[in-house]
N, CA, C and O atoms as CSV, one atom per row, in Angstrom:
chain,resi,resn,atom,element,x,y,z
A,1,MET,N,N,65.235,16.793,96.685
A,1,MET,CA,C,63.924,16.204,96.833
A,1,MET,C,C,63.324,16.671,98.166
A,1,MET,O,O,64.007,16.705,99.190
A,2,GLU,N,N,62.075,17.020,98.133
A,2,GLU,CA,C,61.360,17.433,99.341
A,2,GLU,C,C,61.042,16.209,100.197
A,2,GLU,O,O,60.850,15.112,99.674
A,3,LEU,N,N,60.987,16.400,101.499
A,3,LEU,CA,C,60.688,15.313,102.423
A,3,LEU,C,C,59.340,14.674,102.100
A,3,LEU,O,O,59.227,13.449,102.129
A,4,ARG,N,N,58.336,15.456,101.798
A,4,ARG,CA,C,57.009,14.890,101.509
A,4,ARG,C,C,57.043,13.995,100.260
A,4,ARG,O,O,56.311,13.009,100.187
A,5,ASP,N,N,57.884,14.335,99.289
A,5,ASP,CA,C,58.023,13.502,98.081
A,5,ASP,C,C,58.700,12.181,98.427
A,5,ASP,O,O,58.289,11.122,97.954
A,6,LEU,N,N,59.739,12.251,99.254
A,6,LEU,CA,C,60.421,11.031,99.695
A,6,LEU,C,C,59.461,10.145,100.484
A,6,LEU,O,O,59.429,8.932,100.275
A,7,GLN,N,N,58.682,10.735,101.385
A,7,GLN,CA,C,57.725,9.965,102.166
A,7,GLN,C,C,56.702,9.275,101.259
A,7,GLN,O,O,56.347,8.119,101.493
A,8,ALA,N,N,56.236,9.965,100.243
A,8,ALA,CA,C,55.268,9.378,99.308
A,8,ALA,C,C,55.890,8.170,98.589
A,8,ALA,O,O,55.214,7.162,98.378
A,9,GLN,N,N,57.163,8.267,98.217
A,9,GLN,CA,C,57.844,7.134,97.587
A,9,GLN,C,C,57.999,5.971,98.567
A,9,GLN,O,O,57.817,4.812,98.193
A,10,ILE,N,N,58.328,6.276,99.792
A,10,ILE,CA,C,58.509,5.236,100.810
A,10,ILE,C,C,57.214,4.482,101.029
A,10,ILE,O,O,57.213,3.252,101.072
A,11,VAL,N,N,56.112,5.199,101.168
A,11,VAL,CA,C,54.814,4.579,101.436
A,11,VAL,C,C,54.400,3.629,100.307
A,11,VAL,O,O,53.689,2.654,100.550
A,12,GLN,N,N,54.834,3.905,99.091
A,12,GLN,CA,C,54.481,3.063,97.947
A,12,GLN,C,C,55.464,1.915,97.697
A,12,GLN,O,O,55.229,1.081,96.823
A,13,CYS,N,N,56.552,1.867,98.451
A,13,CYS,CA,C,57.623,0.899,98.201
A,13,CYS,C,C,57.155,-0.553,98.400
A,13,CYS,O,O,56.457,-0.870,99.364
A,14,ARG,N,N,57.559,-1.424,97.460
A,14,ARG,CA,C,57.244,-2.856,97.530
A,14,ARG,C,C,58.494,-3.690,97.189
A,14,ARG,O,O,58.379,-4.802,96.675
A,15,ARG,N,N,59.674,-3.152,97.476
A,15,ARG,CA,C,60.929,-3.780,97.066
A,15,ARG,C,C,61.285,-5.042,97.838
A,15,ARG,O,O,62.104,-5.836,97.374
A,16,CYS,N,N,60.692,-5.241,98.994
A,16,CYS,CA,C,60.993,-6.440,99.788
A,16,CYS,C,C,59.739,-7.321,99.818
A,16,CYS,O,O,58.866,-7.120,100.662
A,17,PRO,N,N,59.642,-8.284,98.913
A,17,PRO,CA,C,58.432,-9.103,98.812
A,17,PRO,C,C,58.073,-9.821,100.117
A,17,PRO,O,O,56.891,-9.970,100.428
A,18,ARG,N,N,59.054,-10.258,100.867
A,18,ARG,CA,C,58.770,-10.961,102.126
A,18,ARG,C,C,58.097,-10.035,103.143
A,18,ARG,O,O,57.136,-10.431,103.803
A,19,LEU,N,N,58.597,-8.813,103.270
A,19,LEU,CA,C,58.010,-7.851,104.195
A,19,LEU,C,C,56.615,-7.420,103.721
A,19,LEU,O,O,55.692,-7.298,104.527
A,20,VAL,N,N,56.471,-7.193,102.431
A,20,VAL,CA,C,55.162,-6.827,101.871
A,20,VAL,C,C,54.147,-7.927,102.174
A,20,VAL,O,O,53.034,-7.648,102.622
A,21,GLY,N,N,54.536,-9.169,101.929
A,21,GLY,CA,C,53.637,-10.293,102.197
A,21,GLY,C,C,53.258,-10.394,103.652
A,21,GLY,O,O,52.098,-10.648,103.977
A,22,PHE,N,N,54.224,-10.197,104.538
A,22,PHE,CA,C,53.956,-10.280,105.974
A,22,PHE,C,C,52.993,-9.197,106.420
A,22,PHE,O,O,51.987,-9.490,107.066
A,23,ARG,N,N,53.287,-7.947,106.082
A,23,ARG,CA,C,52.431,-6.860,106.579
A,23,ARG,C,C,51.028,-6.946,106.009
A,23,ARG,O,O,50.065,-6.607,106.697
A,24,GLU,N,N,50.889,-7.391,104.769
A,24,GLU,CA,C,49.562,-7.517,104.185
A,24,GLU,C,C,48.798,-8.705,104.768
A,24,GLU,O,O,47.582,-8.634,104.944
A,25,ALA,N,N,49.501,-9.789,105.065
A,25,ALA,CA,C,48.851,-10.952,105.682
A,25,ALA,C,C,48.363,-10.615,107.084
A,25,ALA,O,O,47.264,-11.010,107.473
A,26,VAL,N,N,49.172,-9.889,107.841
A,26,VAL,CA,C,48.768,-9.471,109.193
A,26,VAL,C,C,47.530,-8.587,109.110
A,26,VAL,O,O,46.605,-8.737,109.907
A,27,ALA,N,N,47.508,-7.670,108.154
A,27,ALA,CA,C,46.365,-6.772,107.998
A,27,ALA,C,C,45.107,-7.521,107.578
A,27,ALA,O,O,43.999,-7.141,107.957
A,28,ALA,N,N,45.274,-8.578,106.800
A,28,ALA,CA,C,44.112,-9.352,106.336
A,28,ALA,C,C,43.498,-10.201,107.434
A,28,ALA,O,O,42.302,-10.488,107.397
A,29,GLU,N,N,44.295,-10.605,108.408
A,29,GLU,CA,C,43.807,-11.464,109.514
A,29,GLU,C,C,44.268,-10.909,110.859
A,29,GLU,O,O,45.093,-11.526,111.534
A,30,PRO,N,N,43.743,-9.753,111.251
A,30,PRO,CA,C,44.172,-9.182,112.541
A,30,PRO,C,C,43.618,-9.984,113.718
A,30,PRO,O,O,42.630,-10.704,113.572
A,31,PRO,N,N,44.250,-9.860,114.872
A,31,PRO,CA,C,43.713,-10.526,116.063
A,31,PRO,C,C,42.367,-9.911,116.439
A,31,PRO,O,O,42.025,-8.813,115.999
A,32,ARG,N,N,41.634,-10.616,117.237
A,32,ARG,CA,C,40.279,-10.192,117.618
A,32,ARG,C,C,40.247,-8.757,118.150
A,32,ARG,O,O,39.328,-8.003,117.832
A,33,ARG,N,N,41.234,-8.378,118.951
A,33,ARG,CA,C,41.217,-7.032,119.560
A,33,ARG,C,C,41.307,-5.903,118.519
A,33,ARG,O,O,40.999,-4.750,118.822
A,34,HIS,N,N,41.727,-6.240,117.297
A,34,HIS,CA,C,41.849,-5.213,116.249
A,34,HIS,C,C,40.972,-5.525,115.034
A,34,HIS,O,O,41.136,-4.890,113.992
A,35,ARG,N,N,40.067,-6.464,115.134
A,35,ARG,CA,C,39.256,-6.886,113.974
A,35,ARG,C,C,38.469,-5.766,113.322
A,35,ARG,O,O,38.261,-5.797,112.109
A,36,ASP,N,N,38.027,-4.778,114.084
A,36,ASP,CA,C,37.196,-3.713,113.525
A,36,ASP,C,C,38.013,-2.526,113.025
A,36,ASP,O,O,37.448,-1.494,112.662
A,37,GLU,N,N,39.340,-2.665,113.003
A,37,GLU,CA,C,40.193,-1.571,112.575
A,37,GLU,C,C,40.747,-1.830,111.183
A,37,GLU,O,O,40.995,-2.974,110.804
A,38,THR,N,N,40.938,-0.769,110.437
A,38,THR,CA,C,41.560,-0.859,109.123
A,38,THR,C,C,43.056,-0.680,109.297
A,38,THR,O,O,43.497,0.321,109.861
A,39,TYR,N,N,43.839,-1.629,108.824
A,39,TYR,CA,C,45.293,-1.561,108.963
A,39,TYR,C,C,45.901,-0.678,107.875
A,39,TYR,O,O,45.414,-0.628,106.745
A,40,TRP,N,N,46.963,0.008,108.241
A,40,TRP,CA,C,47.752,0.816,107.310
A,40,TRP,C,C,48.405,-0.111,106.278
A,40,TRP,O,O,48.245,0.093,105.075
A,41,ALA,N,N,49.139,-1.124,106.744
A,41,ALA,CA,C,49.733,-2.185,105.922
A,41,ALA,C,C,50.613,-1.679,104.782
A,41,ALA,O,O,50.630,-2.269,103.702
A,42,ARG,N,N,51.332,-0.610,105.014
A,42,ARG,CA,C,52.294,-0.061,104.057
A,42,ARG,C,C,53.535,0.384,104.831
A,42,ARG,O,O,53.499,0.427,106.060
A,43,PRO,N,N,54.604,0.706,104.163
A,43,PRO,CA,C,55.752,1.242,104.886
A,43,PRO,C,C,55.339,2.500,105.664
A,43,PRO,O,O,54.484,3.268,105.223
A,44,VAL,N,N,55.953,2.687,106.807
A,44,VAL,CA,C,55.599,3.799,107.689
A,44,VAL,C,C,56.515,4.984,107.397
A,44,VAL,O,O,57.736,4.860,107.493
A,45,PRO,N,N,55.931,6.145,107.039
A,45,PRO,CA,C,56.772,7.322,106.745
A,45,PRO,C,C,57.327,7.937,108.019
A,45,PRO,O,O,56.941,7.570,109.129
A,46,SER,N,N,58.231,8.873,107.836
A,46,SER,CA,C,58.856,9.534,108.974
A,46,SER,C,C,57.842,10.407,109.706
A,46,SER,O,O,56.753,10.699,109.211
A,47,LEU,N,N,58.244,10.803,110.887
A,47,LEU,CA,C,57.383,11.619,111.739
A,47,LEU,C,C,58.278,12.629,112.447
A,47,LEU,O,O,59.314,12.261,112.999
A,48,GLY,N,N,57.890,13.872,112.434
A,48,GLY,CA,C,58.657,14.877,113.157
A,48,GLY,C,C,59.291,15.910,112.256
A,48,GLY,O,O,59.030,15.971,111.055
A,49,ASP,N,N,60.120,16.709,112.865
A,49,ASP,CA,C,60.776,17.829,112.218
A,49,ASP,C,C,61.926,17.348,111.334
A,49,ASP,O,O,62.819,16.640,111.798
A,50,ALA,N,N,61.899,17.733,110.071
A,50,ALA,CA,C,62.950,17.316,109.142
A,50,ALA,C,C,64.317,17.878,109.512
A,50,ALA,O,O,65.335,17.347,109.068
A,51,SER,N,N,64.366,18.928,110.305
A,51,SER,CA,C,65.660,19.507,110.694
A,51,SER,C,C,66.075,19.098,112.106
A,51,SER,O,O,66.968,19.713,112.690
A,52,ALA,N,N,65.444,18.080,112.653
A,52,ALA,CA,C,65.791,17.615,114.008
A,52,ALA,C,C,67.245,17.150,114.060
A,52,ALA,O,O,67.813,16.740,113.047
A,53,ARG,N,N,67.838,17.218,115.248
A,53,ARG,CA,C,69.235,16.794,115.429
A,53,ARG,C,C,69.355,15.305,115.692
A,53,ARG,O,O,70.463,14.769,115.677
A,54,LEU,N,N,68.257,14.631,115.929
A,54,LEU,CA,C,68.266,13.211,116.251
A,54,LEU,C,C,67.359,12.458,115.288
A,54,LEU,O,O,66.235,12.885,115.025
A,55,LEU,N,N,67.842,11.344,114.767
A,55,LEU,CA,C,67.068,10.503,113.861
A,55,LEU,C,C,66.995,9.107,114.456
A,55,LEU,O,O,68.021,8.513,114.787
A,56,LEU,N,N,65.793,8.590,114.589
A,56,LEU,CA,C,65.576,7.226,115.068
A,56,LEU,C,C,65.032,6.416,113.905
A,56,LEU,O,O,64.105,6.848,113.220
A,57,VAL,N,N,65.605,5.248,113.683
A,57,VAL,CA,C,65.199,4.397,112.578
A,57,VAL,C,C,64.752,3.055,113.123
A,57,VAL,O,O,65.466,2.423,113.902
A,58,GLY,N,N,63.574,2.624,112.714
A,58,GLY,CA,C,63.077,1.303,113.108
A,58,GLY,C,C,63.299,0.316,111.973
A,58,GLY,O,O,63.320,0.697,110.803
A,59,LEU,N,N,63.464,-0.941,112.321
A,59,LEU,CA,C,63.720,-1.968,111.313
A,59,LEU,C,C,62.508,-2.210,110.438
A,59,LEU,O,O,62.623,-2.195,109.212
A,60,ALA,N,N,61.366,-2.428,111.027
A,60,ALA,CA,C,60.139,-2.687,110.282
A,60,ALA,C,C,58.965,-2.369,111.198
A,60,ALA,O,O,59.093,-2.451,112.420
A,61,PRO,N,N,57.828,-2.007,110.623
A,61,PRO,CA,C,56.674,-1.713,111.471
A,61,PRO,C,C,56.243,-2.940,112.279
A,61,PRO,O,O,56.223,-4.060,111.769
A,62,ALA,N,N,55.903,-2.709,113.533
A,62,ALA,CA,C,55.388,-3.790,114.363
A,62,ALA,C,C,54.068,-4.271,113.770
A,62,ALA,O,O,53.296,-3.472,113.241
A,63,ALA,N,N,53.816,-5.542,113.856
A,63,ALA,CA,C,52.650,-6.143,113.217
A,63,ALA,C,C,51.343,-5.444,113.583
A,63,ALA,O,O,50.515,-5.183,112.710
A,64,HIS,N,N,51.156,-5.143,114.851
A,64,HIS,CA,C,49.899,-4.540,115.281
A,64,HIS,C,C,50.108,-3.152,115.873
A,64,HIS,O,O,49.223,-2.610,116.534
A,65,GLY,N,N,51.286,-2.581,115.629
A,65,GLY,CA,C,51.597,-1.206,116.039
A,65,GLY,C,C,51.643,-0.349,114.789
A,65,GLY,O,O,50.609,0.098,114.292
A,66,GLY,N,N,52.851,-0.120,114.280
A,66,GLY,CA,C,53.022,0.705,113.090
A,66,GLY,C,C,52.314,0.171,111.864
A,66,GLY,O,O,51.817,0.956,111.057
A,67,ASN,N,N,52.254,-1.133,111.700
A,67,ASN,CA,C,51.562,-1.714,110.548
A,67,ASN,C,C,50.063,-1.426,110.616
A,67,ASN,O,O,49.394,-1.345,109.586
A,68,ARG,N,N,49.548,-1.276,111.814
A,68,ARG,CA,C,48.125,-0.978,111.991
A,68,ARG,C,C,47.852,0.516,111.936
A,68,ARG,O,O,46.887,0.949,111.306
A,69,THR,N,N,48.692,1.306,112.588
A,69,THR,CA,C,48.407,2.733,112.740
A,69,THR,C,C,49.041,3.626,111.672
A,69,THR,O,O,48.549,4.725,111.418
A,70,GLY,N,N,50.127,3.165,111.044
A,70,GLY,CA,C,50.839,4.010,110.094
A,70,GLY,C,C,51.808,4.967,110.754
A,70,GLY,O,O,52.376,5.835,110.091
A,71,ARG,N,N,52.002,4.814,112.066
A,71,ARG,CA,C,52.969,5.629,112.812
A,71,ARG,C,C,53.923,4.711,113.529
A,71,ARG,O,O,53.507,3.759,114.189
A,72,MET,N,N,55.200,4.996,113.401
A,72,MET,CA,C,56.203,4.124,114.003
A,72,MET,C,C,56.169,4.160,115.518
A,72,MET,O,O,55.791,5.161,116.127
A,73,PHE,N,N,56.563,3.067,116.105
A,73,PHE,CA,C,56.695,2.913,117.557
A,73,PHE,C,C,55.390,3.245,118.307
A,73,PHE,O,O,55.414,3.936,119.325
A,74,THR,N,N,54.273,2.755,117.801
A,74,THR,CA,C,52.995,2.972,118.469
A,74,THR,C,C,52.400,1.653,118.947
A,74,THR,O,O,52.431,0.645,118.241
A,75,PHE,N,N,51.870,1.684,120.136
A,75,PHE,CA,C,51.084,0.583,120.694
A,75,PHE,C,C,51.813,-0.761,120.730
A,75,PHE,O,O,51.188,-1.804,120.539
A,76,ASP,N,N,53.103,-0.750,120.966
A,76,ASP,CA,C,53.838,-1.997,121.155
A,76,ASP,C,C,54.923,-1.769,122.210
A,76,ASP,O,O,55.153,-0.640,122.643
A,77,SER,N,N,55.570,-2.829,122.609
A,77,SER,CA,C,56.553,-2.714,123.694
A,77,SER,C,C,57.766,-1.865,123.291
A,77,SER,O,O,58.341,-1.176,124.134
A,78,SER,N,N,58.155,-1.908,122.028
A,78,SER,CA,C,59.298,-1.085,121.607
A,78,SER,C,C,58.952,0.397,121.714
A,78,SER,O,O,59.797,1.202,122.104
A,79,GLY,N,N,57.725,0.763,121.375
A,79,GLY,CA,C,57.298,2.148,121.490
A,79,GLY,C,C,57.217,2.598,122.933
A,79,GLY,O,O,57.625,3.710,123.266
A,80,GLN,N,N,56.690,1.737,123.792
A,80,GLN,CA,C,56.605,2.074,125.210
A,80,GLN,C,C,58.010,2.305,125.779
A,80,GLN,O,O,58.237,3.264,126.516
A,81,TRP,N,N,58.936,1.431,125.435
A,81,TRP,CA,C,60.309,1.569,125.913
A,81,TRP,C,C,60.936,2.857,125.366
A,81,TRP,O,O,61.524,3.634,126.118
A,82,LEU,N,N,60.806,3.077,124.052
A,82,LEU,CA,C,61.423,4.234,123.424
A,82,LEU,C,C,60.873,5.539,123.977
A,82,LEU,O,O,61.646,6.429,124.333
A,83,TYR,N,N,59.556,5.671,124.055
A,83,TYR,CA,C,58.977,6.915,124.564
A,83,TYR,C,C,59.326,7.123,126.038
A,83,TYR,O,O,59.480,8.263,126.477
A,84,GLY,N,N,59.450,6.063,126.789
A,84,GLY,CA,C,59.896,6.185,128.183
A,84,GLY,C,C,61.304,6.734,128.276
A,84,GLY,O,O,61.580,7.615,129.090
A,85,ILE,N,N,62.196,6.217,127.446
A,85,ILE,CA,C,63.590,6.696,127.426
A,85,ILE,C,C,63.648,8.151,126.968
A,85,ILE,O,O,64.337,8.969,127.579
A,86,LEU,N,N,62.929,8.475,125.898
A,86,LEU,CA,C,62.976,9.839,125.379
A,86,LEU,C,C,62.392,10.859,126.347
A,86,LEU,O,O,62.918,11.965,126.475
A,87,SER,N,N,61.309,10.497,127.028
A,87,SER,CA,C,60.724,11.457,127.957
A,87,SER,C,C,61.639,11.717,129.155
A,87,SER,O,O,61.567,12.785,129.763
A,88,GLY,N,N,62.483,10.771,129.496
A,88,GLY,CA,C,63.415,10.946,130.601
A,88,GLY,C,C,64.699,11.662,130.195
A,88,GLY,O,O,65.501,12.018,131.059
A,89,ALA,N,N,64.910,11.879,128.896
A,89,ALA,CA,C,66.165,12.452,128.403
A,89,ALA,C,C,66.064,13.910,127.993
A,89,ALA,O,O,66.926,14.420,127.277
A,90,ARG,N,N,65.040,14.565,128.434
A,90,ARG,CA,C,64.845,15.967,128.035
A,90,ARG,C,C,66.046,16.726,128.379
A,90,ARG,O,O,66.107,17.930,128.134
C-alpha cells in the first residue's frame, strides 16, 4: 500500500466514537481566539519523509492544535517542546 493511500484511510477513520465526538465538538464550538477558523476535525495524517529513520507518534490531535490545523504538534505546548528538542538534536 502506498503511503498516500494509507493517509487517505487514516483521515477518514471513525473507529473511536469518543474521539470522533470530542474532536467534532471542539471544532463546532472553538474558543474565541479561533472562532473565525475552520477546524480540520479529522485524524491527522503523517508528515515528512516516508523513508525517515525516526518516527514520532502522537496519541491524539490537540484540541486547538492538530485538530484545528490538520498537522500534528502545531500551536500547542507539546509541539513547542518537541520542536525545541528536535532542533537541538541535529
